[in-house]
C-alpha positions, 0 to 999 in steps of 0.5 A: 320167790327167794326165801326171806330171813328175819333178823332177831332185832326186827322181831324185838322192835318194829321199824318206824315207817321212815325206816321201813321206807328207807329200807325198801328204797335200798333193796335191789329190784326183785323181778316177779312173774305175772301171777305174782304181780296179780296177787300182790295187786290184790293184796294191796287192794284188799288192805285199803278197803274200809273195814268196819266191825259190826256186832260179831261180823266184819264188813268190808267196804266194797 
């Protein structure tokens, strides 16, 4: 994948959800290989799992 640059203004103030969606929709498609696609799918699935804090450990709803 190509290296992404972060602009200074992006670090100072996070974008709103609607701004982020508009930014993503305006981007040109980026082609990835099969391994990268699987990694993105796994990351997305993990971020959607229910997470519960219990005492000193985190329980993931699997």
